[in-house]
N, C-alpha and C positions, 0 to 999 in steps of 0.2 A: 141862706135858706129863706124862703118866703115866710112871713108871719101869718099864721092862719087865723081867721076869725072863727069863733067856735061854731058858727052855723055851717061851715063847709066841711068840718071834720066829722067822720062817722062817730056815733056814740060808742065809746069803749066801755066795757064792763070787765071786772076781774072777779073770778070766783076761786076760792082756795079749798082744796080737798086734802085733808091730812088726818092722821091720828096724833093728837097733840099730847097724849099721855106717854110719859117716860118713866122707866123704873128708877129706883135709887141708883145714882151714879150714871144714869143714861145721859148721853151727850149729843146724839145725832138726831136731828129733826128733819123729816122728809115731807115735802108737800108738792102736790100737783096744782099749778096755777093755770086756770083756763082764762085766756084773754079772748074776748069777742068784740068785733066791730060790726055795727049795724046801721043802716039808714044813712049812708054817706051823704055829705052836703048836696052840692048842685047836681051830681049825677043822679041822685034819687029825688031831685026836685024839692029839696028842703026850703023852708022859708028863710028869709034873711038875705043880707047883701051877698052878692057873688064874690068869690075869690078874686083878688086884684087882677089875675091873669085869665079869668074865666069868662067866656061869653055866657049869658044867661041860658040855662037849660042844658049846658054841656058839662062834661066831666072837667076835672081840673087840668091846668096846663101841663103838657107833657112833651118830652122829646124821646125819640126812639132811634137807636142805631142798629141796623141789621148787618152782621158780619158773616159773609159767605165765603167758605173755603173755596179757593180757585186754584189750589195746588194741582200738579200734574195728575195725581191719582184720582182726581174727580172725573177724569175721562174714562176710568175703568170701573164698570162699564159706562159707555157714553150716556146712558139713561140717567146716571147719577147727577151729572151737571144739569141736564134738562129738568129733572125733578127739583133740583135746588133752585133753579131760576123760577120755575112755576110756583114753588112754595113761597119764595120771596115775593113774587107778584101777588099771591093770595094774601100774604101778611100785609102788604101795602094796601090792598083793597079793604082790609079790616081796620085800618087806621081811621080814627075819628077826624072829621074836618077840623083844621086848625092845629093839629098836632105837628110838632116839628119832627123831621125825620131825615135820615141819611142811609145810604147803602154803601158798605165797604167791601171791597174784594180783598180776600186775605191770601197771601202766599208767604214767601220769606220776607216780603215787605207788605205794607198795607196801602191799598190804593182807594181813593174816593171814586166810587162808581157813579154816584148821584147824590146831591146836585153838583158837588165839586167846589173848588175855590175856598175850601176851609170853612164852609158854612152848612147850614141845615135848610132843607126845603120845608114849606108849610103845606100840610096835606089838603088837597082839594082836587077836583076833577082833572084839572090841567097837570098838576105836578104828579098825580098818580100815573097818568098816561106817559108823561116824560120819563118817570122812573122805570116803568115797564119797558119802554123803548130802550133805555140804557142797559137794562138787564139782558136784552137779546144779544148784546155785544160781549157778554161775559164768556170767556173761554178758560180752559184749564191749562196750567203750565207754571212750573216753579215749585218752590219748597213750602215749608210750614214754619212760621214763627208767630205764634198766637199772641205773645206779649206785644208785638208791634200793632196788631189789630186792636187790642184793648186800649192801648195808649192813644191811637187815633180816635177811637170811639169816645174816649174820655175828653179829648180836646174838642171834638165836635159837640158833644152833649153839653159841655160846660159853657159853650158859646151862647146858649139860650137861657133867658131868665124864666125858668119854668119850675114847677114844684115837683114833678115826677120825672126822673131820668132812668131810662131802661135800655138794656142791650139784649140782643138775641144773637147767639153765636152758633154757627154750624161748622163742624169739622168732620173729615172722613179719615184723618190719618194721625200719625204721631207727630209731636212737636219737635221735629228733628233739626230745625235750623236755628235754634237758640238753646242755650243751656237751661236746665230746670231753674237755676238761680235767676236768670233773666225773666222767665215767666213769673216766678215768685215775686220778684221786685215789681213787675208790672201789676200783678194782682194787689200787692200791698199799696201801690200808688193809687189804684182805682177803688179800693175798698172804701165804702162810705160815700163815694161820689156818684155811683150809679149801681143799680141792681142788674143782674144779667142771668138769663136762662141759657143753658148750654145743651146742645144736642150732638150726639155722635151718630153719623149715618154709615150704614154698612157694618163691617166687623174688623176694620184694620186700624182702629183708633185705640187709645189707651184709656181704659175706664177711669183710673185714678186721676188722670189729667182733666178729663171732662167734669167729673164730680168735684174735683178740687177747685175748678174755676167757678162752678155754680155755688159751692160752699163759701168760698171767699167773698163772692159778690151777692150772697144771700138770695140766689135764684134757684130754679129747679134744674135738674139734670135728667136726661133720659136717652134711651137708645131708639133710633128709628132704623131697625135692621133692614127693612125693605124700603129703598128710596121712594117707592110709590106712595108711602105713607106720609111723606114730608109735608105736602100741602095741608092736609088735615091737621097735622101737628102744629105747623106754623100758625095756622088760623086760630087754633085753640090758645096757643101761647100769646098771640097778639090780643085776642079777646080778653084774656086774663089781665094783660098789661094795661089795656084800656079801662079795665074795671078798678084799677088802683086809685085810691082817693087821697091818701096821705103818705108821704115818704118819711124815712128816717125816724121811725118810731123806736124808742129805746125802752127796755124794761129797767126801771130804776129800783135797786134794792138798797134799803137802809137797814143797818144792823146795829144793835147796841154794843157798848164796850164789852170786850171779852168774847164776842162771837166771831165766827169765821165762816165765810161762804166756802163750802167744799166744792160744789159744782152748780152750774146752771146749764140745763140742756133743753132745747126744744125737743119735744117727744112726739108731737103730732102737728101736721100731717107727716112729717119726716123727723128722723133723729138728727140733730145738729148740736154739737157741743159748743156752747157760747162762753164757757168759763174763762178762756184766755183772751177773750175779746173785750174784757171789762175796761172801761175808762173811768177814772176817778171823778166823782161829781160832788165834791165837798166832803166834810167830815163824815166818815163811816158810811158813805153812799157811793154806789158804783152803777154805771149804765152799761147795759148789754144790748147790742144792736139787733133789731128784728127786721129791718128793711121796710118795704112798702106794704100798705094794707088797703084792701077793698072791703067788701062785706064778707067777712070770714071769721073763723075761730081757730085758735091754735092752743096747744097745751105745752107747758114748761114744767120740768122737774127741778125743784130747788132743794138743795141739801145744805143744811146749816149745822155747824158744830157750836153748841152752847156750853157755857161753863157749868160744871157739875153743881147741883143744888140739892137741898133737903126735901124730903117728902112734904107735900102740901104747898111747896112754893110754885109760883108760876111766873112766866115772863113772856114778853113779846120777843120772838126770835128774829123776825124780819118784817119790814113793811115793804110791800110791793106797789109800785105806781108806774104810770106810763108818761113819758115825756117826748116832746119833739123840740129840736134845737131852734132857737131864734137866731137871727143874723148876728147878734151882738155877743155871741158866746154864752148866753144864758139859755135856759130851756123853759118851755111852757108845759105845764102839766095838762094832761088830757082828762083830769078829774077823777078817774077811777082808781081805787086802791084796794088792796087785800092785805090781811094780817096773817102771819105764820106764828103760831103760839107754841109754847112748851109748858106742860104742867106735870110736876113729879108726883107719882102716886105709888102706894104699895098694893094697889089692886092689880094683881098679875094679869088678869084677863084683859083689863083695859090697856095695860102698858105693853102687852106682847102681841096684840092683834094688829095686822098690817092693813092699812087703808086700801080698799079695793083698787082705787085709781093708781096709787103708788105701786102696788104689786103688779098691776097690769103693765104699766109703762117701764118698770124695771125689767120685766120680761121682754118687752118690745126692744129696749135698748140692747139687751143681751142677744136677742135674735139678730139684730143688725151686725153686731160684733162677731158672732160665731159664723155667720155667712161669709163675712170678709175673711176671717181666719181660715175657714174651710177651703175657700177658693184659692187663697194664697198657698196653703199646704198642698192642694191638688196640683197647682202649677209647679210647685217645688218637687213634686214626685213623692211626697209623704202621704201615701194613700190611706194608711191606717189613721193618721192624725186627721186627715180630711174627712174620712168616714165618721169619726167620732164627733167632729164639730158640726158637720152637716146633719148628722143624726139628731144632735141636740137642737139644731135649727128646726127640723121637721117637728120635733116634740113641742117646741115653743109655739110654732106657727099654728099647730093643731089645737093646742090648749087655749090659745088666745083668740081663735077664730079668724086668724089672718089668712083668709082663703087665697088671696092673690099671691102672696109669698109662697104658700103651700103648693100652689100650681106650678110656680117657677122652679121650686125645689124638686118637684117630681120629674122635671125634665133633665135633672142632673144626677139624681139618685133614684134607685128603685126602693120604694117605701115598703118594708116588710110589716112594720107595726108602728104607726104614727104615735100612739100613746106612750110607748117606751122609747121612741126615737131609734128604732132598729131599722137600719137602711143598708143598701149595698150601692157603691159607686157604679154608675153606668160605665160600661167600657167605652162606648162611643157617645160623645156629647157634642151636639152642634155648637159651634163657637158662638153663634148668636144667642143661644139659650143660656150659656154660661155668662156671657156679657150682660144679658138682660137681668139675670139674677143678681149679678154684682152691682149693676147700676141702680137697680130698684131695691137693694137690700135695706135701705134706711126708711122705706115707706112703712108707716105703721097703721094699725087700725085703732079706733077709739074704743073706750070702755063701753060695753053694752049697758046703757043706763037702766 
C-alpha cells in the first residue's frame, strides 16, 4: 500500500456518543462512534505535496474494473444487454483522466473485453472511445460463475501501483456454474485487496448472493429492477468511486485487561457487522476494516463488556482510533481518536437512561434483521411468522422516521396501524418489490440531531 503524506488524506474526526453510567454490577458498555472525513487532499485542492501517484489537482491514483454479466439470460429481454452496454459506457465516461481501468465480460468464465493482454488501460479520450467500441461487440451467451470474474478483476487491479482499487459488478442471474464454496473462496481471496459495488438487474438473481459480494468487499449493493435505470446507477456508482480519497482505513480498538469486545457494527449508512473481521494489532488491540473513504461520515456501534466494579469507580473501556496500513506491515495513525468510558453509580436515573444514539441504532439494526427474517419466513410459507416480523419492521421504521424503508414495506404488507405494527401480508407482491425491500433492508437513517 502507498504511504500517504498527511496532506493527501482527508481530515478524520471521531465523536463518541454514549451513556457511560453503569449500575452496580453493570458490565455492558454501548457507544455510537461517528467517524467523519472532510476536505480530502488533492481532490479538494489541499496545500502540500501531491500523492506520489497523483498529478496535481486530480484525485488520488485509482484503478477500476467493471464486470458485466454476459450470460445467456442477459438476452431476455434483449434490452437488458443493450442497457448494460450503455451503462458501462456511461461509467467509462465518468472515469477521471489518468485512472487505470478494465472491462470484464462475465459468464461461466471471465474474459477481458478491454484493453486485454492482462493489463489495464489509462483513461483518456482515446482509451474511452476504444473501450466503448469494444463494448459494442459484447453479446450474451453462457453461464454464470462470479468467482472467476472477481479473481480476474483482482489480477488486473493488482497490476497497477495505485492507492484506490475498486470493482463494479453487474449480474442478472444466479451463480449457477460454480459452488457457493467457490464464490466464498474468491471473496475471501479478494477481501481487503479491492472494494466492490454489486448490482442485480431484473428479478432473476439471488439477493443474498449480491448483498454477500458487496458485504465481503465493503461496497454497496442494490437492485436495478428496470434495466433502463442502469446508466444512471452506473454513473452514480462511478462518481462515488472517483470521490474516494483514501483506501484501507481500519477502525482500531484498544481495550484494557479484563474487557472484551462483544461486537462492532457499522450502523450508518447501512448495517454491516464487522465483529468477525477483526485482525489483531498488537497487545489488546484489533483492527476492523472499513474500506475506502471520500468526504463522508459513518456511524459504528461498539459494545464492550467490562469487569464488574464498585460504585464510584471509573475506567476507560475502549480507545478508538483510525489507521491505514503502510507497505512494511505497520500502520499509520490518522490522528483522530475517541474514548469509551465506564463509570459506576448508584444514581438509578443516570445508570438506566439509554443514550439516544445507541437506542436509535439498536432499533435500526433490529429493523434490518426483522425484514430479513420476515422475507425468509414468507418464502418458506410461514405467513403468520412473516406477518409478525414485518409488522415489527413497520413499527420500527415508523418510530425511527425511516421513511424509505416504510415505503418499501408498504409494497409487501398492508399497514393497518404503523404505531403498533399491525399489518396484513399482501396476497400479491411484485417480485421486484420484495427483492428491493430485501436488498435495501440494511439501509438506515441517522438520528435526528
